[in-house]
N, C-alpha and C positions, 0 to 999 in steps of 0.2 A: 466400445471399451466400457469396463465397469471403474468408475472413477470415484473417489472419495475426496472431498474438499474440506480441509480444516479452516475453520473461520469462514465459511460460506455465506454466513449471514451480514458480514460486513460489506463496507462500501465496495472494495474491490472484489471480495471475495462472491458477492452477489452477482456481480456482473460476469463473472468466470462461471459460476454456476447457471446462470440464464443462457448464456452462449453455448455451454456444453450439452446442455439439455435440449435445447432448440436444435443442436446438430445430431441428436438422435443417440447420445450416450446415456448409459444408466449412470445418474450421479446421485450420490448420498452426501448429505452435508454434515458435517461434526461441529456442534458449538455448545457452549455452556448453557445456553438456553435456546432451544430449538425454537424456529419459527416457521412452521410450514406455510407455504405460500403458492409456491410454483409448482403446477400441476406435474405430477410424474416426478418429482423429487423427494426423496424421505429426507427425514431431518432426524438426527440420532444424538442425543445427550452426551457429551463428552469434554474433558478439560484437557488441553495439551499439557498444562502444567502439573496433571495429575495421572501418571502413567496407568496405575491402575483402572482409571474411568476407560482408557482407551484398549484394555485388553480383550482380543478377540473381534474388536471392531473393524480391523482392516483386513481380515481373512476374507479372501476371494476377490479381492481388487486389484486390478492390474497397475492403476495409477494412484499415486496420494498428490493432491496438490496442496501445498503448505501456504495458506493466506492468512494465517491467524495474527491477530493484532489485538494488544489490551485496550479495554475501552478509554475513550478520550485520548487515544495515540495523538502526539507524541508527549502528552503530559503525565509523567509517572507519576504513581501514588504507591510508594513503598509500602504503606499501611496495609493497604489493600493485595498487595503482591503483584500490582501490575507496574512492571518494569521491563527494559529492554532485555536484562539478564535474565529474569525468571520466565517471560512469555517468549521473548523472540530466540532467544538461546537454549534455555531449559526445555521448552515447548519443542524446539525442532530436535534436540536430542530425544526426547519421549518419542515423538512420531518417527523420526528415522529407525529408533531401536525396533520399536513395535512394526514397521514397514517391513525389516530385514526379517523379524521372526515369522512374519506373514506371507514371505514370498514374494512381496511386491516387486514389480519389475522396473518401475520407473517413480522417480521423487522428483518432483517440480516445486521450487522453492520461490518465493517473492521475497528478496533481499531488498537493497537499496544502494542507488548510487553513491559512492564515496566510503563502500566497505573497503577496510585495509588495515593490515595488523598494527600499524601505527599510526591510525587516524589520531585526529586531535581530539575528538568526541567519543565517549564511551559507546554510543550507540552502534556508531561504525565498526568499532571494534568487536563488539558483540555479533554484528552482521557477519563480517569476515569471520569469525570462529564458528558460526553456523554454517556459513559455507563450505570450510574446511573440515567440520565433521561429516557433511554429507558426502564429500569427495572421499574421504577416508573409509567410508561406511560398505564400500562393497555394493551399493545399489547404482543401478544405472540413474542417472540424474540429468537436468536441466535448471539451471538458475538464471532467473530475471533479476535485474536491477533496475527498478523502474526510478524515473526522476520523480518531480512533483506529479502526482496523479489527480486530474481534476474530471467531474462530471456530474450528473443530476445525482444529488443526495452527498456530494462531498461535504467535508466540514472545514474546508480551507478558502477555496475561491468563493464558494456560497456565502461564506461569513461576510466577506467585502462586499458582496452584494446585499447581504441583510442589514448593513450598515447604512447603505444608500437608500434603503425605504424608508428611515426615521431620520436621517441626518442629512444636512446640507452638504457634508464633506464625509470622505471614506478615511480613518484613522490607519496609516501604514507605518510599521515599526522598521524604524531604520531609515535610511537614504533612499530607499526603493529601487536602489542599483544591483540588487543581489541578482546573479544570472541563473536562469533555469530554461530547460527547455521542456516545458509541461507536456504530459501524455494524456491522450484521452482514454478514459477508464476503457472504452470498447476496444482501443487498440491493444492495451493490454490484454484484455479477454480473449481477442483473437489471437495473439500471438501464444498464448497458453492452449488455446485449443489446437493450433497447430502443432505444439510441442507434444500435446498428448497424442495426437494423430500419427507423428513422425515416429516418436519414440525417442529414447535417451540419447542424447548428443554429448553428453559429459562435458559441459562447457558452461561458461558464465557469459550472459549477454545484457549489456545495458540497454534500457528502453526508455527513449524520451521522444518527443515530439520533433517536427522537421524544423521548428524555429528557436533559436537561443534569443530569448528577450529578458528584460528587466522586469522584475516585479511590477513597477510602474505601468510599462508596457501591458502586461497581463490584466492589470485591473482596469486599466483604460480601454481595453480591447472588449472586455466583459461589461464595462458600463455600456458602451457604443452598441454591441449587441443587443443588450437588454433596453435601449432606448433611454438612458440616464445620462444626465450631466453632473459631476459631483467633481468639486476640488479634492485633492489628495492632500491630507495632513500628515505629515511626517512626524513621528515620535522619535527622540533619541534614543538608541538602543540602552545606554547607561541608565536614562530615567525609567524605561520599562522594566529593567531588571530590577531596579530598586523597587518599584511598585510590586512587581513579581515575587521578589522576596517576602513582602507582606503578605498578599493575597494568597500565597501558597498554603497559608495556615488556615483559609476560611473553608467553611463547609463547602464540599464539591470540587476545592482545589483548581479553580478556572485557570491558573497561570502559574508558571515556574521559571525561574532564570534558566535552566537549561531548555525550556520549550523555546524561551527567546533564542537563544542559538540555534536551535534546531530550525526555526523558521526564517532567519537570517541568512542562512550559509548558502552559498551557491549549490546548484544540482543540475549539473549539465551533463548528459549522457552522451557517451560516443556511441553512434547507431550503427557505425559502418558495418560491423561485424553482423548486428542483426539483421540489418536489411540483405546482407550477401547471403546469410543462412536461411532466411524466411522470406524475403521477397514481399512482404505484405506493406501496405499503404500504412503511413504514419501521418495521421489527419492535421492538417493546419489548425491552430488555435480558433481562429474566427469562425471557420466552417463547422468545427465541433460545437463550438458554443450555440451557432445558430439552430442546430437540432434539438435545443431544449431550452433555450433563453428566449426565443422570440417567439409572440403569442401566436 
């Protein structure tokens, strides 16, 4: 298959690109700042928020995979245009329109667990809108809604392990009882590959790991696999939101109140339809972590 991956230099996108390339597909990566590195994969400069930069670059491709994210997601930076509305929703609309004009047969989208028209948070409402835009486009499509995705190079679980390198404790925002079924990035990539090869299913699938855990459970498992013992120090959400309200104005915008909400929300995927449709393994957390945390 001839496949173009938007956002193919990101954490999830690069895993998808690697899996597709290793399986013999012709892969081209679209990104704002191309970073060639994987043999046989062409990198092309394009920005999903700028439709003019996409013109003509989807011609000849059978499949588009939309894995685009803004830098430092989920911390939005409106001054730089890095928002869910502009990148996730607006970028998807641009890609879909270009894919339709180019005659692309299959559009594969990476959305998120929790997408809904009446969702409490705006990022889920924008995710819903992008899914609806795809479904109404006339393109064949497959949409995946991942839960919390982890793996080598992630900026979430690895951040907790980073604290453990220098501190006798690991700070955790909230009470640690947020529920997730974290999914290994390689499992996400495997399902995208299977969708590429199967063709459009015109359906939405939630993607998560086989275990529903609390954030504390996830962090303790990662520490154990990495051979570290640390206390978990919980920080009240209200306090951290107050801190974030201040530090969001410093250079680099390291944290925002909205990002606090994002990382303390439940993210549990219903994987029954996914398993029935694809029949692929979803790797347990400890076994997946052992593939890259144990020396």
